[in-house]
N, C-alpha and C positions, 0 to 999 in steps of 0.2 A: 100258803105258809107263813105270811107273815103275821095272820089271823093265830095259825097254831102258835107260835112265837110268843105270841104276845098272854094268850089264855095258859100257856106253860110257867109265863114270867109270873102273872097273879096265882096261880097255883104257889110256886111256890114260897112265893112272900109270906101266904097264910100259913105255910108250914112252918116258917121260919120264925112266926108272933107263935105260933104255938105253943103253949106247955107240954102237950100231950106229942111232942115232933120227939121220934124214935132214933135213939143213937144210932140205930142200921141204915139209917138214911143220910146221917149227918153228912158223911163225904162225901156222899151222891148226890144230894141236894144242893150243897155247894160248888160244887163242879158244874151242876148244871146251870146254875145262878150266872156264875161265870161265863158260859156257853150263850145262855138266853137273853142276858139282857142287853138293850140297847148301850150303845158305846155313851157315856157320858152321865152313867146314872150310879155308878160305883159309890162315891161317896153318898149321894142320897139314899140309894139301899143301906148302906153300914151304918147311917143314925138310925132308923126307921128299924133294924135288926135288934139295935138296942132300947126302944122301948116297949112296951107289953101289948099284947093283940085280947084284948077283954072279947071285942064284939063277935068272934068268931070261934070263941074256947069251946065250947060244944057242937062245933058243925064240923069238924075234923073227923074223921076215920078211917081206918083203915084200908077203906073201899077209893076214897080218893086219892090215898098217896101210890094205892096202885096203878090209877089211871093214870097220875104225873107220870109214873116209872112208862107206862105202856106208851104214851107221850113222847116221852124222852128220847125212847128206843128207837119209835118210828122216825122222829126228826131225826135221829144221826144217821140210820139206814140213807133218810131219802137225801139229806147232802150227800153222803156216799155214794148213792147212784147216779144224782145229778152231775158228779165229776166223773163219773167214769160213762155214762152214757152219749158218746159221742159220736159224728158220724161222719162217712167219708163221701167225696164226690169222685167219681172215675167215668170214663168215657174214652172214646177214639175219632180222632179228627182224619177226614176223606176230605179228598177230593171231588168234582162232580160223576167224576166218573170210577168213584170207591177205591182210588190208591191212595197209600196212606201218607199224610203230609206229617214228616219227619222236621224235627227242630222247631214248629209252629212253638211260640210262648202264648199259655196259657194262664189268666192272671185271674184269682180271684178275690171279691172287697167284701167284706163283711158290712153290718148296719151303718158300724160307727166307722167305719174307712179304712180299716186295717187289711194292706192287703198282700197278696200272697202270689207269688208269681214261680211257673215250671215250664217247662220246657218237654215237649213229646217225646219221645223215645224212638227207636227202631220199628216199633210196632204203631206208633201213632196213638200210643197211647199214653195217656194221663191221668196221676193221682193224689187227690188232697186227700189226708185222713187226720183225724184227732180234730175234728171239725166240730162246734157247738151248734147244735139246731137252730135253723132258722132261715132269713131270706141271706141270695148272695147275687153278687153281679159276677154273669160269668164273661171275660171277654178272651176271643180269640184273636191271635195276629199271624200274621205269616205272607213273607213277602211276595208279591205277586197276588195276592186273593183279597176279597174284599173283608172288611173287617167284620168280627162278629163280635156281637154284647146282646147279652141278656139280659136282665135288671129283677129276674122273677124265678129263678132255680131254688128252690127250697131245697134245704138237706133237713134228713129226718135223724134221729136216734135211730141208730142200729140200722139204717137203710142203707144198700148198698147197689142201687137199682143204678146201670149205669147212663151217662146222659152221651151220645154220641153227636157231632157236629160236625155236617158239612157244610166246607167251604167252596164258595164262588170266585171266579177268576175277577180283579178287579180291572179298570181302564185307567189309564194315564188320569183321566180328568177326574175322575174320583178323588177326592180330600178323604186322605187317612191319616186321623191324627192317633201317630205313634205314639211313645212316649218318647220325652228326651233321652233314657238312654235304654238299654236292652241289658235285663238283667242275664248274670252270668245264671250258669244250671251245675249241682252238683252228679245229673246221671253222667254216667262212664258214656253214653254214646257223643255226649254232647261238650265233650273238652277242648277249650279256647285252642289249646295249642295243636288242634287238627287245623290243615287248609283246607278249605269247601271251594271249589271253583266249579263257578256255576256261567251257564252261556256266556256271558256278557265278562268274565276274567279268562276265560278260555278264546277269548280273541286276542291277548297276546303273543299267545302261544302259535308254534308253527301249524300248518293245515295238512303236511304230508302225513302220513300215518307212523311211519318208522320216525320222521323227526320228533313227533312229539311224544314215539313212547321215550326216547333220548333227553329231552325236554323234560317231562315227568321223571326219570330217574333221577336228572338232575336236581331236582324240588329236592326231591325225597333225600338225597344226597346222603353223605355215609352212616348215618343213621340206620341205615335200612339193615348193617351188618356184612358181615363176609359175603354172603350171597347175594349182595343187591337187593331192592325194593319189588316185593312179587306184584303184579298186574292181575286183578281180579276185571273181569267182566260180568257184568249180572251176575254176582256170585260163585262165578266158574273161575277156578288161577291159570294159567298158563296158556290163554290166548292171547290172540293180536290185538294191538289196539285198533278197536273199530275207526272208521273216517269220524272226523273231529263235528259235520255236521250232524252224525247220529246220536253224538255224546248229549245227555241231559246237565249232569254233573261229575264230578270227579274229586274224591275225598282222597286226604292222605293224612297218614296218623290219626286215625277215628277209634277209639275205644282199645289201646295198643295194647291193653293186659286182657282183651277176651279170650278164653279157652276156647272163643269158635273156629279161631284162626293159627295156623302152625307156626307163620312167619314170625317174625320180632312186627309188634306193631307199627314202631317208627319207624315211618319208609314204607308202611304199606301203601299200596294205591288201588284204590278201587274205582270204578269205573260204571257209572248205571247208563244205560241206552234211553231213549225217548221212546215211549209205547205210541200209540192210536190216539187219536182226537175223535170228538164227537163231531166234527163237522170236515170237508171235506177241505184238506188247505196242502200247500206242496213247495217245493222250491228248487230252481235249477242255478247254478255254480261254475262258473270259469276262472281258471287263473294261466299264467301266462309269464314266462321270462324266456330272456337269451342272453348270449352274452354280451349283448350293446347294453344292457340295464346295468352288468355286473364288473366287478375291479378284477384286475388279474390278480390270478394266485401267485402270492411272491416265490414259489418255489417253482412257479414255470418260467419261462422266457419267454412265451405273447401269452396273448389273451384267449384260451384256447376255449373251440368252439362249444356251446352249450343251446339245451332247448328244454324249456319245462312246461307243460301243457295236460293241465288237468279239468276234468269236466263230471258232472255229476249232476244226481237229481232223487229228490224224495216226496212222497207224496203219501199221508196219511188221512183217513178218514173213517168214517162208521160201516159195519158190514150191517150191526140190524143195529136199531139205533138203542142205545143203553146197556146191549148186552155184549155188543161185541166190536172191534177196530181193528185195523191194521195200520203197519207203519212200512213204507216200503222204500227201497234205498241202494242209488246206484253211483259208481264212480270209477272213474277210468283215467288210470293217467299212462301219460308217456313223456319219457326223460331222456333225453340224448345227454348224460352225464358225461365228463372224464376224469381218468384218472391219474397222477403225474408220478413220473418215473422220478425218481430222483436219486440214481447209483454215483458209483466209481466205477470205471471199466478200463482196459485196456484198449489203447486207439492202435491203429495197424501196425505200426513200428512197437507196440508192446510198451509204448508210453503210458502212464497213469494218465487219467481225463475225465474230468465230471462229464455225465451223463444226466440230461433231461428229455422227456418226452412226456406232451399231454397225448393218452390213450380216449379217442369217444369212445364212450360203456352206455351203449342203449340198453335203457330195461323199461319194463312195463307192468303193471299191475292193474286186473280188474279185478271189484266186489262187485257180489251182489247181493242183501238181504232183507227178507222179508219178514214180518214180526207181526203176530196175530196177539192179540188178546180178547179172552171170551170168557162172560161171566155165565158158568151153568148153571147156579143156582142162586139161591140168597145165602151162602153161604162158602161155596166154592167158586175159585177162576182161576182158570187155565191161560198160560203164557207161552207160545209155542215160536220159535226163531230157528231161522234155517241162514247158514252162512254162507258162499260160494267167493273164495278168493282164487285168483289165479297169477301167476307173475310169473317174470324171466331177467335176463340179465345174459348180454355180451361182453366177452372181454371180462369176464370177472379173472379176479386174482393175479390180476396188474395191479401195480404201482409198488412205491415206495422203493425197494429192494428190486423186486419180480420185473422181468422185464417180457418184451411180447411176449413172443415164445410161449411164456408159461399159459398162456390166456385158455379160459373153457368158457364153456356158456352155461346157465343153470334154468331151471325151469321147477316151479314148486307150484303145488295145488292142495289146497284145500278147502273138506266140503265138512260144515258143523251142523249137529243138530241139536236143540235146548230144549227140554219140554221144563216147566214151575209150574206145579199145581198147587194151591190156599186154599186151605181149610178153616174155617172158622168153627171149633168144635164148640166152642161154648163162650159166653162173654168174657170168659177169663183164658182162655187157650186159644193159640193160632198154629196150625203145621204148616210147615211147607214143606212138599216134597222138589227135588231138582234132578234130572236125569240130561245128560249130554254125552254123545257119540260123535269121535271126532276121526275121520281119515285123513291123513297127508300122505302125497306122494312125494318126494323130490328128486329131481337126475343132473345130475352135474355131466357132462361131458370134455373131457380134454384127452387129449393128446399124449401117451406117456409111453411110446414109441423111443425116446432118446433118454440117456438117463438125464436127471438133474441137478445141476453145476451150483452147489451155492458154498460161495464165495464170502464168509463170513461178515457181515455189516459193510459187506462191500458192492456188492450184488449178487443175483439169484437168476442162473439162465439155464437154459436146455429144455425139456420138457414138461408140462406139467404131469405132476403126480398122482393127480385123482384120476387119472384113467377114464372109465366110464364108472360111471358112483351111482348105484338106487339106491332109495330108501324109502320104505312102506312102514305107516306107522297106524296102529289103529287104538284110538284112547277111550274107555268109557270110563263116565264117573257116574255115579250115581249120591244125594245124599236129604238128609231127612232129619229135620231140626222141629220140635216141638217149643212154643213159647208158653207159660202159663204164668198166672199173679194167684199168690197166696198171700191175702192181706198187704203185709209191706213190703212182700218178698217176688220176683221178678225172675222166675227158673226158665233158664235154657239147656236144652240136651239135646243133641243128634248124634249122628254118626255119616261117616264119609268113606265109599269103595271106590276103590280108582283099581284101573287095571290098564296096562299098557302093553301090548305086543309090535314087537321092532323084529323086522326083514330086512336083513342089510344086506349088500354087496358092494364090498367096497375093495376094490384091487388096487388098493394105495402105494406108492411106492412099489409098484409091480414093475417100472422102469429102472428104479434105480436111484441114489441118490450120491454125488461123490462132495465129501464138505470139503473145503480149504482153510486152517485157522493158522492163527499167528503163533509164533514161539519162536525160542533162540533158536540163530541159523548163524552159518560161518557170515563174516560180512565181507562185499563186494565192492571193488574199485569200478573207475567208468570204464572200465573196459570187459565187465562181469569177471574178472578175475577172483579168485580167493585170497586175502588178505591175511596176513601172516605176522604175527607177532611173535620174538622171543620168552618164553615164560622164565620170570624170576629166578623159580626156585630148580627148577632141572636144567635148566639153559637151553634148552631145546625148543623149534616153532613150532609153534600151532597155531591153525586157524584162530583169529579173532572173532570172537562170541557178541552178535545183538540179537534187539529184538526186532522181527520182521512183521508185518502187517499179514493178514490174510491174502491181501491182494498183490501183496510182495510174492507169497510164496506161490501164488497162482501166476504170477511172471516169468518166473522161474523154471517151475515147470514147462510151460510152452517154448519159453526160451531156448532152453536145455535140449526140448526134445526137439525140435526144429533144427538144432546142430548136431543131432545125429547120436546124442549123447543117451547111454542105457541109462534104466531106469534106475538102478543103483548109483550111477553115477548124477545124476538129476536129485537123488536123496541127498548124499553126499554135503551139494551145493546149497542145501536149503528149499529144493523142491519135492513135488510130488503132491500127493493127496495125505489129507489125515486118517482120513474115514472112508468107509463105503458102509451104506447102507441099501439091502436088497431085498424084494417080500415077493414070497410066490408062495400056487398051494391052492385052496378052496377059497376064495374071497368072499361066500355067502356065510352069514351068523346070524339066529335068532336069539331072541329076549323075550320071556314073558315077564312082567314083573308086578306085583299087586300089593297095595296100598290099605292098611286099615284103619281109621280113625277114629274115637269116640274122645265126646266131652260134655260136659254138666258146668254149667256155670250160675249162678245166685246173685243176685243184685238185690243188697237188701238197704230201705231205709229204713233207718234206726228212727231216724229226727230229718223235720223237712230239709237241713241243713246240716247233715251227715248221712254219707251211702257208703255204704260197702261194698264192694265184688270179691266173690271167691271164686273160684274155678280149677277144675282138673280135666285135663289132656290126656289121653293116652295113643300113642304112635306104631307102628307095628309096619315093618315092609318085608316080604318075602326074599330079599336076597339079603339080608341080612341078620345072622343069626341071633343077635341079641333083642329078645324081645321086653327087656325091663325098660321101656320108655314112658314114664309116667311126668306129666309136665303140670305143677303145679300153679295156678298164677291167682295172684291177690292184687287189689289196690282198693283205693279209699278215697273221696271226694269231700272236704270241710267247709262250709262257709262260714269263717266266725263272724261275729257281729252281725248277723244277718236279720236283720227287722223290717215290720212293716211290710215285708217281700222283697225287697232292695238285696239284691245279692250283690255286691260289688268287689269282694275277696271270696275266690276257691282256691283252696290249697290242696293239693294232690299228689299221691305217690304211690306205688306200687311195686311188686316184683313179679316176676313170674322166669320158668325155665321153656326154651322154647327150642324145638328140635327142627333139625334142617334132613330131607332126604337125600338119600344117596341117589344120585342120579342113573336111571338106566342105560344112557351112553358110557358110564364106566364099565358096567359088566358088558353090554357090546364089546369093547375096548378088547376083556379078556378073553370073550367068546371069539373074537376074531385071531386071535395069538393061540387058542387051541386048534383053531384047524387050517393058519397058515403057517409058512415056516418064513421065518424072519431073523434077517444075519445083519452082522455088524461086523463090519471085518480092519483090523488095522495090520493083519499083515501086507509087507511089504511087492510080498511078487500077486499079490492080489491086488493091491491098489496100484500098481506098476503096468496094467493092463490098460490105466486112464489112455483117452476116452469109452475104451473097450469095455463091455459087463462078462464077467464070466459067469458062467450057469452055475446055479445049484449044488449040481453035484460036484462042483471044482470047489466052492464055499462048501460043503459038507466035508470036502477032503484035506482043506485048510484047516489053519487054527483061527478060523472066524468065529469069532462068537454068536452063538444061537442066543436070540433074545424071546423074552415070553413075558407076559402081561399077566398080575393074576391079583387076586382082593385078597387079603388077609384074610385067616382065618377066625380074627378073634374082631373083627370088623363091626366098629358101632356107629350109632346114629351121632351126626357131633351135635352140639347141642350149644346153649348161648343161656346162661344165668346174667337176665338183665334188670337193674332197680332204678329206680327215677322217681325222683319230686321235683314239683315243680307249683309256681304260683301265676292265678292269675287275674288280673287285678281288669275291672273298667275305670276306666278315664273319661275327663271329660269329651263330649262332643262325640260321642261314640266309637271311642278306639277303647281299643283290648289289648293290655301288654301281658306279656308273657315271657316266666322266667322259668327254663327245665336243666335240671342238674341229672346226666343220666351216666353210667358206669356200666359197663359188661364184660362180662369173662364168658368166651368162648374154651370148651375144652373138646377132643376127637374131632380136630379138624382135620378134615383130609389130607393129604398129601403123599409123595412119592416115593422108595427107594430103589438104591439098587441092593438088594439084601445080599448080592453075589458078586458083590464089587471085589478086586483086589484089595485084599487085608494094607493096613498104610507102611509103604516102606515094603513092598514083597509084591510079587505076580501070583501067591497063592487066593486061588477065591474057595470060600469056605465049604461051598455046596458042589465042588468040582467043577475043571473046567469044560467039563461036556455038558453042562447043564449050563455056559454062558451068563449072560445079561439079564438075571431074573428081576424085571421092573415089577417094583410092589403098591397096590393103592391100602395106604394104613390111614388109620384114624387116630394121631399120635401127636396133632397140632394143637397150637393153643394162642389165644388172641384177647390180649385186653385194651377195653376202649373207653376212656373217657371223654364227655364232652359238657358244654354248655349251650344251650341254645336261647336266644333271645331273639322275641316275635313284637312286633307291634302292628296291627292291623285295624281296619277302617273300613267294616264291607255292609255295614246295615244301610245305604244308600243305593237304590238303582243306577243314580248318575254319578257316583264319586263313591270307589273303595280302591283302597292298596295298601298292598301285602310288604312287611320288609320284617327278613329276618337276616340273623347274624347267625354263624355257628363257631365256637372254638372248639378243637377237639384234636387229641392224642391217639393214638392207635398204633400198639406193639404187637408180635406177632411173631412166628417162626414158620408161615406159609400162608402164601398167598393162592394156595388152590392144589385143587388133586395133581395138579402137572408142574407142581411146585417141587424142584428135586434140590438135596441140598448138597454141599461144596463137600464132605464127608460123610457118607451114610453111617460110618460107625462113631461120628461124633457129630449132635445136634445144638450140641451147646454156643455156638458161634451164631447158629441160625435165629436165635431172637432178638428181632430189630423192628425197623417201622416197617408198619404194615402198609400194603398198599393203598390201604382206607386214610392214611395218615396226611390228609390236607386238612392243615393247620387251622386256615381261615378259608369261611364262606360268605356270600352275602348273595343276598335275593331280595330284587324289588319287582312288582308288578302289579298295574293299577289299570282302574280304568277309570277314564275322565270324560263326560260328554258333554257339549256344548248348545248353544242355541243353534238354532236350523239341521238339528240332529246330524253335529259331528261329533266326535269322539275321537279321541286317543288310547291307544293300548301299548304304555312302556311295559320292559322287560329288558331288568338288570343282572346283569350277573359277574359275578366275581369271585376269583377262588386262588390261594396258596397252590403253588407248583408242584404237581405230586411227584413222589419220588419213585426214583429209579437204581436200580442194582447196577454196580460196578463190580466186572468182570476182568479177568485177563484175557479171555477168549481163546483157551488153549484147554486140551484136559491132559492135567499133570498126572493123574492118578490112575489111570488106565479104566475107569469106569463107564466110556464112553461119551462124558457129558461135557459141556464147558461151560461147568457151573463155578469153577475156582475161582475164588476172588482173591485180592492181594493184599500187602500186607502195611501195616503204617511204614515210613521209609523212616528208619531211625538215621540214617547215614545217606544225604543227598549226592555221595559223592560213589554209591555202591552200584556196582553193574546192576542193571535190570529197572533202578528206578526213575519213574515215569512222572515227569513236575507237571500236573495240571492245575484248574482254577479252584479244583477239589481238595485238592491238599497233593503231596508228594507221595506216593506209592510204591511198592517194593513186587514186583510182578513177580519175583523169584522170591517167594517167603521160605525161610531158613525153617528147621523144625524149633517150633516154643516159640516164635515172631506171632504178634496178635494181628489176626484177621481182621481184616474192616468189619464191621456192621452190615448185615444184610441191607439193601433199600439205602444206602450210605447216600448218593445223590438228590439233589430235586430239581425237580424241571422247571422250565419257564411259568410263571405264574398265568393266569386265566381272567381276562375282561371282555364281557363283550355289552351292549347295547343294541336290543331289536324293538322296532316299531311297528304298530300298525296305523291308519289312519285311515278312515270310514266316513263315508257321507250317505247319508241314506232319504231319497224322496220317496214321499209317500204319496198316495191319490187312491182312489174310490171310497165309497161311504162304509164306514166299521159295521159290524154284528154289534148288536146291543147286550150288555152285560144283564145278566139275571140278578134281583135280588137273594139274599143271604137266606138260608130257608132257619128256619127256628131250629130246635134242635131236637132230637127223637130221645125217647123212651124205650123201655124195651115194648112196652106197653102198645106203647104211640105206633112202632113199628111195625106190630102181631096187626092192630087193625087194620092197618093201611095194608100191609100184604095179605093176611091173612094165613100164613105159611109158618108159623113160630114166632120165635125169637127169633133178633138178631137185624142189622141192618145188613147192608148191599158190603158185602165180604173186601176186603182190602184187597187188594192184587200185589203181592209184593214188587213182582217185577215193575211197577208202576209207581214204585214209592217217590213222591216228589220233594222230598225235603225240604219244606218249607218253601217251594220257587215254584212259579209258572212254567207250565208247559210252553217252549214257545212255538207260536203258531203266528199263519199272518196276523188275524184280529187283534190278538194282543201284547207281541212283542216281536222283533225282528230278531235275526239268529244271534245277533250279543245282547239278546234279553232286554232292551229296551224298550219299554211301551210305546204304542201309536194307536192314533187313532184310523188309521187309513187302513184299508182293505189289502191293495196293494201295496208292494215295497219296493223299491229297487235300490241297491245299496254298490256304490265304489269303494274299493277298497287299495290302498298301497302299502304293500308289506316289506320293510326293509329289516335282514338281518345284517347284525355286525355295521349298524350303522355308522362309526366311525372308521371303518376298514381297520381295524387293527389286527397286528399280525399275533396270533396266539400259536407257537410252536407246539407240537406234538410231544410225548415222550421222548428222553433225550437217548442218543446211542450209548449205552454201559460200556461198551467194549473198549479195553484202553487200548488192544492191537489197532484199531480202526481208525482210518482217516478222518472220520466223520464225531469222534468222541467228544462228550459233554455237546452235541451238538443234535438238533432236530432237522430230519430231514420229507417233515411233513408237518400239516396244520394240523391241530387238536379238533379233536369232531367239534360239532356246531354248539356243543349247550358245555363241553368239558368232561362228557361224561363218557367211560367205557375208554377203549382202545383207540386209536388213534386209529383212524379210516381215510383211504386214499378218494374216495369217493364222497358227497356232499361237503365241501370242506368250508374251512369257516371264513374263506372270503365275504366281502359285503355281497349280498343277492338283493334283487329287489325286487319282488312280484306284485303285478295287477291282477286285481281280482273284481269280478262281478258277481251281484246276486240278486234273483228274482223269488221274490217269497210273494204266498196269494193264501 
């Protein structure tokens, strides 16, 4: 090229000297002179143009001028083609068993030392585009694998032949020279806001699957939206959390705006289980604890009996070398837990007495799960997994306000089959097909021969209203996803079909329930006689009226009935039941619900530092008439000032619409009320039969309100519009800092209304008295939520990792779920207030700290502000048979009915026009807990040797080796390694620590709530309860979900032993 430019320059110089220079070429030749002459010759050429050219005057001809023009044109085209003839380098990174390695760092360095780094995506694919032809050095790094490096990778112009890389496992003694910092990536699936918990980081979380699920939900926090974080196990939603020793990795908030998923990505929990291995490996474990290890529950008078024993084992190995492997897991859990009853009851002399009792709650759980991975051929892989789960419990339904007489037993069995087939269509396309069938049987057995007595927020006694309840479910799910790459774009499209069939026999409340509520009643003196006062206006004597609690009403009922007073006389003195509910008829109902989802996703790498993601998802359900449910998704990732492949800062943003599903359980409720007869009676004649029950015929002939549940014919699927912007910054010492702003607006949220409640101030029901109560599920709710999430983490070292997260949150809504009823069904304006998700502050810390002599510590710290609770008057003042009334703000503290509390002064008898307090006005106690796992590992026996890393394979090399066409060993989607090695005996222990020993014994001590802090549950919000503004139960172990009476979060210590080989 230089020779051509030099000859052209000489020719142009001759043309400029010649007197025969044609005017036609004057402008063209001057342009070419500027283009062709070397730098620094401008002045010299200008001087020479002024001199006559005598020696070449007769040699110039039109032919030479034409030749110069042709050469100039060729030079311009050659230069343009040189600018456009770029190459690209792509390929797939897999492990020794064909599993995809997601999140591996791939670095490409040219001859002058300029480097570019990217991370492999969810299919293990990497792509470098716009490369100049030449030789490059290719380097691949992934935690737990040997470093791969090749210095003779050639990139040719226009060549797109993939280079696939197979990584091998690295032992601890191998010195892997990882760069000082790990670069960030603009790939959607590699967002630094995602929380990835590997085996080591999972060590800080509980081993019990139920507690582990609660801990993961607590980590996901309120970012998951009104429906909570959805849990996926190997790509399937709705499953139970498997035993922890079978979990390879957990991802939270990965690729939050992907169209592949229905729910909000912030808070989505993805669990990946372990595949088989190439050699036989196994482990056995046991955990033990009893009451001598633990502290006393602060709501119990003594240290309750307790026993926790779990044991299990797993085995993995080859079925056929390099073609098929298996992983078997078994776990058994036997627990003698305890429920704490903390109620207020009446003593033998009808005196109000606090009552506490620890009730033993035996429970057991057995799981068995085999998994098989089979490489059908060079392009197809099959994964099959079967799970059997059985669990049972005695004395369920006891605790908090519920007394021992309400106990019932449970038995649950679940069997699940999962099949996943992955097919490599060509080097640019992968198809994945998944199928799941699950059969579930749930049986509850309680005694409903006597009516339940519900004294609101004091105690619940009598029979168990569940009866003999059985529920059978069959769930089918089919998924088909295809991923293909076209130039700089990665497309993913898929379809999901789901069918649920439920058969339910639920004689719930067939034994009836008497409810006693507080309210206004005559004042009684010490001898239980009515106190009279003189009316200042009329001068007549009248009973003095006071606010009484639900327990006082129940006391008066028993007192005056024992004195032989008639029901009418008892009611005139403030006694008598408030209402009676009773069901009868056919308890069986069946529901069949189908769902259809379709999506397409396009991830477009416009530039190495700019990625756009566009997606569209469609949702449809058989039990919801609205079919126009399109959910667009958009996201971007931009790395400013990304030079030499060192990406230190990434700015991400996105917006999406996320539909929520309408649960089949709500349809089942409506079906039950079609086949059953449900009554709620306020008739004094019926209530006067207490404690006996009337017949259904007597209820039908009385003024009792028949109750039905129906779905709004205009029901729509709830959806959330969420936008986010976040900044990811790589800091020194391998720390990554992220700041995220989230804003969400949810519409068509589910709530319940009594659409036939009496009109305000009247007894007129708009649909007629014969219809009674008509409870309707509607989609008219809304929510607004804003969040700031700050996170700092360092998880690049196998010996040290830490995660710190702070969340500032504000959420306002007018519903907390489908069972939320308003104060006034005809005026919903006062319902907008704090959402149940409005936990203002939340802090999380989790870490892995390994020390010498194979000793490690796994701390877990969780702190949160108090949860909101609703303040009510505890009575039904408008005749809708619901106890949802809220007080108003008291403007005159001397006014009758005003109640002074530490939350404010409230008027329990609000007058017309007075402002009601907002929903969820109160705030419960804050939550704080520290858990710690301390482990010591002893290793012995000779370790297996590691193999050296193979060189990359091109398509041609793979074809020559296998003789079966193009392509390498296809990746098994179910065995995606996500950049971390599968823990087995010769490579790492259960907690992800590398070891050179073949056999290992690990002893651990796990302490939950190590400082024995009392974390009260949600406060009682009934103003007429003696426990208002207090809690009679501990919060859940990780502060998430409703307060529970078992697994209370007082300090518990477990001893664990694990042997691996």
